[in-house]
N, CA, C and O atoms as CSV, one atom per row, in Angstrom:
chain,resi,resn,atom,element,x,y,z
A,1,MET,N,N,0.789,-1.020,-0.223
A,1,MET,CA,C,-0.082,0.051,0.051
A,1,MET,C,C,1.007,1.257,0.051
A,1,MET,O,O,1.739,1.452,1.022
A,2,ALA,N,N,1.041,1.970,-1.010
A,2,ALA,CA,C,1.907,3.306,-1.327
A,2,ALA,C,C,1.295,4.252,-0.557
A,2,ALA,O,O,0.098,4.529,-0.639
A,3,GLY,N,N,2.207,4.839,0.311
A,3,GLY,CA,C,1.767,6.223,0.962
A,3,GLY,C,C,0.985,5.720,2.223
A,3,GLY,O,O,0.358,6.603,2.809
A,4,ALA,N,N,0.923,4.638,2.667
A,4,ALA,CA,C,0.278,4.334,3.940
A,4,ALA,C,C,1.249,4.639,5.056
A,4,ALA,O,O,2.478,4.606,4.983
A,5,VAL,N,N,0.499,4.941,6.104
A,5,VAL,CA,C,1.483,5.517,7.357
A,5,VAL,C,C,1.468,3.960,8.345
A,5,VAL,O,O,0.551,3.326,8.866
A,6,THR,N,N,2.993,3.756,8.275
A,6,THR,CA,C,3.181,2.626,9.242
A,6,THR,C,C,3.674,2.810,10.600
A,6,THR,O,O,3.871,3.957,11.002
A,7,ILE,N,N,3.892,1.820,11.342
A,7,ILE,CA,C,4.250,1.915,12.546
A,7,ILE,C,C,6.020,2.382,12.598
A,7,ILE,O,O,6.522,3.094,13.468
A,8,ALA,N,N,6.628,1.862,11.610
A,8,ALA,CA,C,7.862,2.323,11.325
A,8,ALA,C,C,7.897,4.040,11.107
A,8,ALA,O,O,8.516,4.805,11.847
A,9,SER,N,N,7.367,4.305,10.333
A,9,SER,CA,C,7.334,5.903,9.984
A,9,SER,C,C,7.065,6.648,11.250
A,9,SER,O,O,7.752,7.614,11.583
A,10,VAL,N,N,5.997,6.166,12.001
A,10,VAL,CA,C,5.670,7.098,13.331
A,10,VAL,C,C,6.965,7.050,14.238
A,10,VAL,O,O,7.527,8.055,14.675
A,11,ARG,N,N,7.343,5.800,14.452
A,11,ARG,CA,C,8.733,5.309,15.290
A,11,ARG,C,C,9.817,6.578,14.959
A,11,ARG,O,O,10.417,7.221,15.819
A,12,THR,N,N,9.902,6.750,13.646
A,12,THR,CA,C,11.226,7.622,13.309
A,12,THR,C,C,10.960,9.088,13.616
A,12,THR,O,O,11.818,9.953,13.446
A,13,HIS,N,N,9.564,9.367,14.140
A,13,HIS,CA,C,9.067,10.784,14.589
A,13,HIS,C,C,9.345,10.772,15.850
A,13,HIS,O,O,9.207,11.827,16.469
A,14,GLY,N,N,9.701,9.849,16.384
A,14,GLY,CA,C,9.962,9.691,18.249
A,14,GLY,C,C,8.522,9.551,18.700
A,14,GLY,O,O,8.252,10.154,19.738
A,15,VAL,N,N,7.530,8.859,18.107
A,15,VAL,CA,C,6.186,8.666,18.693
A,15,VAL,C,C,6.511,7.265,19.358
A,15,VAL,O,O,7.295,6.433,18.903
A,16,ARG,N,N,5.718,7.153,20.590
A,16,ARG,CA,C,5.912,5.729,21.186
A,16,ARG,C,C,4.514,5.374,21.670
A,16,ARG,O,O,4.383,4.576,22.598
A,17,GLN,N,N,3.443,5.948,21.066
A,17,GLN,CA,C,2.025,5.590,21.510
A,17,GLN,C,C,1.012,6.505,20.529
A,17,GLN,O,O,1.224,7.608,20.027
A,18,LEU,N,N,-0.243,5.577,20.438
A,18,LEU,CA,C,-1.135,6.152,19.523
A,18,LEU,C,C,-2.355,6.624,20.539
A,18,LEU,O,O,-2.635,6.083,21.609
A,19,LEU,N,N,-2.972,7.697,19.979
A,19,LEU,CA,C,-4.254,8.277,20.517
A,19,LEU,C,C,-5.436,7.668,19.704
A,19,LEU,O,O,-5.555,7.776,18.483
A,20,VAL,N,N,-6.402,6.933,20.641
A,20,VAL,CA,C,-7.342,6.049,19.846
A,20,VAL,C,C,-8.512,7.025,20.108
A,20,VAL,O,O,-8.465,7.732,21.115
A,21,TYR,N,N,-9.591,7.106,19.231
A,21,TYR,CA,C,-10.570,7.981,19.476
A,21,TYR,C,C,-11.846,7.235,19.057
A,21,TYR,O,O,-12.091,7.129,17.855
A,22,CYS,N,N,-12.527,6.805,19.815
A,22,CYS,CA,C,-13.806,6.089,19.234
A,22,CYS,C,C,-14.791,6.905,18.278
A,22,CYS,O,O,-15.093,8.049,18.617
A,23,LEU,N,N,-15.282,6.388,17.148
A,23,LEU,CA,C,-16.226,6.854,16.427
A,23,LEU,C,C,-17.521,6.299,16.394
A,23,LEU,O,O,-18.284,6.540,15.459
A,24,GLY,N,N,-17.912,5.378,17.598
A,24,GLY,CA,C,-18.977,5.014,17.722
A,24,GLY,C,C,-20.236,5.646,18.143
A,24,GLY,O,O,-20.159,6.850,18.387
A,25,LYS,N,N,-21.391,5.070,18.279
A,25,LYS,CA,C,-22.646,5.681,18.863
A,25,LYS,C,C,-23.063,4.682,20.000
A,25,LYS,O,O,-22.893,3.463,19.982
A,26,ARG,N,N,-23.696,5.506,21.087
A,26,ARG,CA,C,-24.263,4.864,22.032
A,26,ARG,C,C,-26.087,4.514,22.072
A,26,ARG,O,O,-26.726,4.512,21.021
A,27,GLU,N,N,-26.509,4.337,22.933
A,27,GLU,CA,C,-27.974,4.429,22.966
A,27,GLU,C,C,-28.543,5.934,22.830
A,27,GLU,O,O,-28.171,6.916,23.472
A,28,GLY,N,N,-29.641,5.860,21.730
A,28,GLY,CA,C,-30.004,6.977,21.857
A,28,GLY,C,C,-29.339,7.834,20.762
A,28,GLY,O,O,-29.695,9.004,20.617
A,29,ASP,N,N,-28.355,7.267,19.964
A,29,ASP,CA,C,-27.586,7.885,18.729
A,29,ASP,C,C,-26.768,8.954,19.355
A,29,ASP,O,O,-26.692,9.989,18.694
A,30,TRP,N,N,-26.049,8.917,20.657
A,30,TRP,CA,C,-25.037,9.586,20.965
A,30,TRP,C,C,-23.822,9.172,20.892
A,30,TRP,O,O,-23.454,8.009,21.056
A,31,PRO,N,N,-22.888,10.471,20.546
A,31,PRO,CA,C,-21.516,9.684,20.274
A,31,PRO,C,C,-20.839,9.058,21.453
A,31,PRO,O,O,-21.037,9.453,22.603
A,32,CYS,N,N,-20.086,8.134,21.162
A,32,CYS,CA,C,-19.190,7.617,22.470
A,32,CYS,C,C,-18.413,8.436,23.067
A,32,CYS,O,O,-18.588,8.743,24.246
A,33,HIS,N,N,-17.340,8.953,22.257
A,33,HIS,CA,C,-16.318,9.860,22.891
A,33,HIS,C,C,-15.063,9.382,23.498
A,33,HIS,O,O,-14.080,10.022,23.872
A,34,HIS,N,N,-15.363,7.851,23.519
A,34,HIS,CA,C,-14.400,7.337,24.345
A,34,HIS,C,C,-12.833,7.820,23.754
A,34,HIS,O,O,-12.750,8.332,22.637
A,35,SER,N,N,-11.732,7.627,24.529
A,35,SER,CA,C,-10.550,7.581,23.945
A,35,SER,C,C,-9.600,6.895,24.665
A,35,SER,O,O,-9.927,6.602,25.815
A,36,GLY,N,N,-8.441,6.543,24.265
A,36,GLY,CA,C,-7.541,5.832,25.023
A,36,GLY,C,C,-6.111,6.000,24.414
A,36,GLY,O,O,-5.962,6.634,23.369
A,37,LYS,N,N,-5.079,5.435,25.064
A,37,LYS,CA,C,-3.727,5.409,24.395
A,37,LYS,C,C,-3.202,4.109,24.080
A,37,LYS,O,O,-3.337,3.317,25.013
A,38,LEU,N,N,-2.624,3.624,23.015
A,38,LEU,CA,C,-2.143,2.366,22.789
A,38,LEU,C,C,-0.757,2.426,22.398
A,38,LEU,O,O,-0.449,3.013,21.362
A,39,PRO,N,N,0.203,1.814,23.209
A,39,PRO,CA,C,1.654,1.713,22.889
A,39,PRO,C,C,1.940,1.100,21.623
A,39,PRO,O,O,1.426,0.067,21.193
A,40,ILE,N,N,2.896,1.900,20.998
A,40,ILE,CA,C,3.233,1.018,19.677
A,40,ILE,C,C,4.098,-0.165,19.500
A,40,ILE,O,O,4.230,-0.844,18.481
A,41,ASP,N,N,4.704,-0.318,20.723
A,41,ASP,CA,C,5.785,-1.386,20.849
A,41,ASP,C,C,5.207,-2.808,20.705
A,41,ASP,O,O,5.906,-3.814,20.575
A,42,ARG,N,N,3.907,-2.791,20.740
A,42,ARG,CA,C,2.960,-4.165,20.540
A,42,ARG,C,C,3.075,-4.525,19.190
A,42,ARG,O,O,2.930,-5.681,18.794
A,43,PHE,N,N,3.434,-3.189,18.191
A,43,PHE,CA,C,3.163,-3.646,16.619
A,43,PHE,C,C,4.418,-4.097,15.977
A,43,PHE,O,O,5.495,-3.850,16.520
A,44,GLN,N,N,4.346,-4.812,14.739
A,44,GLN,CA,C,5.322,-5.011,13.867
A,44,GLN,C,C,5.749,-3.710,13.137
A,44,GLN,O,O,4.816,-2.934,12.933
A,45,ALA,N,N,6.653,-3.419,12.816
A,45,ALA,CA,C,7.105,-2.181,12.101
A,45,ALA,C,C,6.400,-2.010,10.532
A,45,ALA,O,O,6.338,-0.926,9.952
A,46,GLU,N,N,6.040,-2.916,10.142
A,46,GLU,CA,C,5.460,-2.527,8.972
A,46,GLU,C,C,3.821,-2.849,8.968
A,46,GLU,O,O,3.231,-3.092,7.916
A,47,GLU,N,N,3.376,-2.832,9.833
A,47,GLU,CA,C,2.015,-2.824,10.077
A,47,GLU,C,C,1.480,-1.237,9.890
A,47,GLU,O,O,2.093,-0.331,10.455
A,48,VAL,N,N,0.219,-0.943,9.008
A,48,VAL,CA,C,-0.352,0.135,8.786
A,48,VAL,C,C,-1.350,0.794,9.940
A,48,VAL,O,O,-2.118,0.076,10.580
A,49,LEU,N,N,-1.289,1.798,10.082
A,49,LEU,CA,C,-2.347,2.517,10.861
A,49,LEU,C,C,-3.849,2.265,10.504
A,49,LEU,O,O,-4.714,2.125,11.369
A,50,SER,N,N,-4.048,2.227,9.390
A,50,SER,CA,C,-5.511,1.886,8.793
A,50,SER,C,C,-5.924,0.694,9.094
A,50,SER,O,O,-7.100,0.447,9.361
A,51,ASP,N,N,-4.832,-0.311,9.075
A,51,ASP,CA,C,-5.122,-1.760,9.353
A,51,ASP,C,C,-5.390,-2.129,10.872
A,51,ASP,O,O,-6.077,-3.093,11.210
A,52,ILE,N,N,-4.785,-1.274,11.725
A,52,ILE,CA,C,-5.117,-1.283,13.194
A,52,ILE,C,C,-6.305,-0.834,13.623
A,52,ILE,O,O,-7.035,-1.350,14.469
A,53,GLU,N,N,-6.531,0.518,12.776
A,53,GLU,CA,C,-7.810,1.070,13.211
A,53,GLU,C,C,-9.029,-0.030,13.157
A,53,GLU,O,O,-9.787,-0.207,14.111
A,54,ARG,N,N,-9.118,-0.742,11.920
A,54,ARG,CA,C,-10.061,-1.548,11.931
A,54,ARG,C,C,-10.335,-2.743,12.842
A,54,ARG,O,O,-11.420,-3.316,12.945
A,55,ARG,N,N,-9.148,-3.056,13.520
A,55,ARG,CA,C,-9.165,-3.943,14.595
A,55,ARG,C,C,-9.404,-3.615,15.844
A,55,ARG,O,O,-9.555,-4.395,16.785
A,56,CYS,N,N,-9.448,-2.239,15.865
A,56,CYS,CA,C,-9.734,-1.806,17.659
A,56,CYS,C,C,-11.199,-1.833,17.755
A,56,CYS,O,O,-12.009,-1.729,16.834
A,57,ARG,N,N,-11.410,-1.987,18.988
A,57,ARG,CA,C,-12.864,-2.082,19.591
A,57,ARG,C,C,-13.230,-1.476,20.836
A,57,ARG,O,O,-12.877,-2.113,21.828
A,58,CYS,N,N,-13.817,-0.462,21.025
A,58,CYS,CA,C,-14.173,0.325,22.212
A,58,CYS,C,C,-14.602,-0.577,23.294
A,58,CYS,O,O,-15.452,-1.456,23.152
A,59,THR,N,N,-13.899,-0.285,24.506
A,59,THR,CA,C,-14.268,-1.068,25.600
A,59,THR,C,C,-15.336,-0.449,26.371
A,59,THR,O,O,-15.719,-0.931,27.437
A,60,VAL,N,N,-15.964,0.905,25.714
A,60,VAL,CA,C,-17.156,1.131,26.394
A,60,VAL,C,C,-18.546,0.954,25.652
A,60,VAL,O,O,-19.564,0.573,26.230
A,61,CYS,N,N,-18.466,1.311,24.152
A,61,CYS,CA,C,-19.450,1.187,23.696
A,61,CYS,C,C,-19.647,-0.537,22.644
A,61,CYS,O,O,-20.739,-1.034,22.367
A,62,GLY,N,N,-18.470,-1.039,22.305
A,62,GLY,CA,C,-18.263,-2.022,21.612
A,62,GLY,C,C,-17.944,-1.887,20.193
A,62,GLY,O,O,-17.621,-2.892,19.560
A,63,TRP,N,N,-18.009,-0.617,19.575
A,63,TRP,CA,C,-18.066,-0.431,18.121
A,63,TRP,C,C,-16.636,-0.686,17.820
A,63,TRP,O,O,-15.759,-0.714,18.684
A,64,ARG,N,N,-16.423,-0.893,16.397
A,64,ARG,CA,C,-15.195,-1.190,15.712
A,64,ARG,C,C,-14.555,-0.062,14.911
A,64,ARG,O,O,-13.628,-0.238,14.121
A,65,ARG,N,N,-15.245,1.355,15.236
A,65,ARG,CA,C,-14.811,2.285,14.139
A,65,ARG,C,C,-13.883,3.377,15.295
A,65,ARG,O,O,-14.417,3.913,16.266
A,66,ALA,N,N,-12.727,3.502,15.001
A,66,ALA,CA,C,-11.603,4.181,15.854
A,66,ALA,C,C,-10.923,4.954,14.640
A,66,ALA,O,O,-10.824,4.614,13.461
A,67,ASP,N,N,-10.473,6.137,15.318
A,67,ASP,CA,C,-9.392,7.217,14.660
A,67,ASP,C,C,-8.269,7.084,15.181
A,67,ASP,O,O,-8.239,7.727,16.230
A,68,LEU,N,N,-7.179,6.490,14.942
A,68,LEU,CA,C,-5.829,6.622,15.253
A,68,LEU,C,C,-4.969,7.602,14.962
A,68,LEU,O,O,-4.746,7.730,13.758
A,69,ARG,N,N,-4.330,8.449,15.798
A,69,ARG,CA,C,-3.295,9.593,15.475
A,69,ARG,C,C,-2.234,9.211,16.292
A,69,ARG,O,O,-2.387,8.464,17.259
A,70,PRO,N,N,-0.980,9.768,15.894
A,70,PRO,CA,C,0.312,9.425,16.448
A,70,PRO,C,C,0.174,10.592,17.614
A,70,PRO,O,O,-0.398,11.671,17.459
A,71,ASP,N,N,0.824,10.132,18.804
A,71,ASP,CA,C,0.648,11.063,20.076
A,71,ASP,C,C,2.104,11.837,19.923
A,71,ASP,O,O,3.182,11.247,19.984
A,72,TYR,N,N,1.967,13.105,19.735
A,72,TYR,CA,C,3.139,13.768,19.730
A,72,TYR,C,C,3.336,14.559,21.019
A,72,TYR,O,O,4.266,15.352,21.170
A,73,SER,N,N,2.409,14.299,21.935
A,73,SER,CA,C,2.444,15.378,23.217
A,73,SER,C,C,3.719,15.199,23.802
A,73,SER,O,O,4.089,16.246,24.333
A,74,LYS,N,N,4.508,14.302,23.905
A,74,LYS,CA,C,5.985,14.176,24.414
A,74,LYS,C,C,6.886,15.045,23.616
A,74,LYS,O,O,7.668,15.801,24.192
A,75,GLN,N,N,6.821,14.979,22.338
A,75,GLN,CA,C,7.575,15.720,21.501
A,75,GLN,C,C,7.412,17.427,21.689
A,75,GLN,O,O,8.361,18.209,21.753
A,76,GLN,N,N,6.209,17.725,21.747
A,76,GLN,CA,C,5.753,18.841,22.176
A,76,GLN,C,C,6.176,19.629,23.635
A,76,GLN,O,O,6.636,20.760,23.797
A,77,ALA,N,N,5.879,18.710,24.497
A,77,ALA,CA,C,6.400,19.002,25.908
A,77,ALA,C,C,7.673,19.247,25.901
A,77,ALA,O,O,8.134,20.235,26.473
A,78,ALA,N,N,8.355,18.445,25.301
A,78,ALA,CA,C,10.079,18.552,25.184
A,78,ALA,C,C,10.299,19.947,24.380
A,78,ALA,O,O,11.110,20.738,24.861
A,79,LYS,N,N,9.777,20.212,23.458
A,79,LYS,CA,C,9.936,21.456,22.584
A,79,LYS,C,C,9.790,22.710,23.484
A,79,LYS,O,O,10.679,23.554,23.588
A,80,GLN,N,N,8.510,22.769,24.174
A,80,GLN,CA,C,8.138,23.663,25.018
A,80,GLN,C,C,9.061,23.843,26.369
A,80,GLN,O,O,9.185,24.926,26.941
A,81,CYS,N,N,9.615,22.770,26.741
A,81,CYS,CA,C,10.663,23.079,27.919
A,81,CYS,C,C,11.993,23.577,27.221
A,81,CYS,O,O,12.770,24.304,27.840
A,82,PHE,N,N,12.225,23.203,26.010
A,82,PHE,CA,C,13.568,23.676,25.784
A,82,PHE,C,C,13.321,25.142,25.391
A,82,PHE,O,O,14.278,25.904,25.528
A,83,LEU,N,N,12.287,25.584,24.972
A,83,LEU,CA,C,11.726,27.007,24.555
A,83,LEU,C,C,11.604,27.852,25.809
A,83,LEU,O,O,11.878,29.051,25.875
A,84,ALA,N,N,11.198,27.148,26.713
A,84,ALA,CA,C,11.284,27.860,28.182
A,84,ALA,C,C,12.305,28.255,28.988
A,84,ALA,O,O,12.209,28.936,30.010
A,85,VAL,N,N,13.623,27.647,28.321
A,85,VAL,CA,C,14.533,27.809,29.209
A,85,VAL,C,C,15.016,29.580,28.968
A,85,VAL,O,O,15.110,29.938,27.794
A,86,PRO,N,N,15.224,30.330,29.757
A,86,PRO,CA,C,15.441,31.908,29.498
A,86,PRO,C,C,16.978,32.121,28.906
A,86,PRO,O,O,17.800,31.507,29.586
A,87,THR,N,N,17.392,32.651,28.099
A,87,THR,CA,C,18.384,32.984,27.684
A,87,THR,C,C,18.964,34.273,27.983
A,87,THR,O,O,18.222,35.240,27.811
A,88,PRO,N,N,20.396,34.532,28.487
A,88,PRO,CA,C,20.521,35.850,28.929
A,88,PRO,C,C,20.466,37.012,27.696
A,88,PRO,O,O,20.869,36.764,26.559
A,89,ILE,N,N,19.994,38.106,28.035
A,89,ILE,CA,C,20.011,39.150,27.046
A,89,ILE,C,C,20.872,40.309,27.313
A,89,ILE,O,O,21.004,40.862,28.405
A,90,LYS,N,N,21.559,40.684,25.989
A,90,LYS,CA,C,22.843,41.287,26.317
A,90,LYS,C,C,22.229,42.889,25.656
A,90,LYS,O,O,21.936,43.077,24.476
A,91,HIS,N,N,22.166,43.651,26.482
A,91,HIS,CA,C,21.651,44.843,26.254
A,91,HIS,C,C,22.826,46.028,25.637
A,91,HIS,O,O,23.649,46.458,26.446
A,92,ASP,N,N,22.858,46.422,24.496
A,92,ASP,CA,C,23.757,47.334,23.977
A,92,ASP,C,C,23.158,48.777,23.845
A,92,ASP,O,O,22.138,48.909,23.168
A,93,TYR,N,N,23.581,49.585,24.292
A,93,TYR,CA,C,23.030,50.793,24.269
A,93,TYR,C,C,23.777,51.660,23.531
A,93,TYR,O,O,23.434,52.842,23.538
A,94,GLY,N,N,24.998,51.227,22.711
A,94,GLY,CA,C,25.892,51.804,21.873
A,94,GLY,C,C,26.559,52.921,22.782
A,94,GLY,O,O,26.827,53.935,22.138
A,95,GLY,N,N,26.862,52.967,24.017
A,95,GLY,CA,C,27.947,53.863,24.591
A,95,GLY,C,C,27.231,55.201,24.849
A,95,GLY,O,O,27.900,56.177,25.188
A,96,CYS,N,N,25.793,55.293,24.692
A,96,CYS,CA,C,25.161,56.336,25.127
A,96,CYS,C,C,25.317,57.134,26.438
A,96,CYS,O,O,25.297,56.559,27.526
A,97,LYS,N,N,25.436,58.164,26.345
A,97,LYS,CA,C,25.741,58.805,28.044
A,97,LYS,C,C,24.366,59.784,28.211
A,97,LYS,O,O,23.641,60.074,27.259
A,98,ASP,N,N,24.188,60.156,29.359
A,98,ASP,CA,C,23.229,60.947,29.819
A,98,ASP,C,C,23.569,62.336,29.418
A,98,ASP,O,O,24.515,62.705,30.114
A,99,ARG,N,N,23.241,63.145,28.694
A,99,ARG,CA,C,23.858,64.541,28.165
A,99,ARG,C,C,22.990,65.402,28.512
A,99,ARG,O,O,22.842,66.270,27.651
A,100,ARG,N,N,22.212,65.551,29.620
A,100,ARG,CA,C,21.174,66.438,29.827
A,100,ARG,C,C,21.960,67.715,30.407
A,100,ARG,O,O,23.035,67.450,30.946
A,101,ARG,N,N,21.599,68.964,30.371
A,101,ARG,CA,C,22.267,70.171,30.612
A,101,ARG,C,C,21.656,70.415,32.052
A,101,ARG,O,O,20.542,70.110,32.478
A,102,ASP,N,N,22.649,71.015,32.638
A,102,ASP,CA,C,22.398,71.127,34.174
A,102,ASP,C,C,21.693,72.526,34.155
A,102,ASP,O,O,21.302,73.034,35.206
């Protein structure tokens, strides 16, 4: 399957788990909205995300419709920590002196 997202491709981006969102319906046609996290170390590198989606079953409503997304939260948290480190600011006023007249 050309262009399909595989476990190997998400691993190269540092992803270690998938976010799983249920697309099923509960009683009264209400959306389920159940979600969870799925570690990717349980899958083979060549497995395709769309194939894994078809095998997922919601533990709340029992539906087999899921949306899988790579969990980039750890990469974002690391990036934010890196950006949050203050850097010293060097002020250069160009040697200006106070030239007020008395």
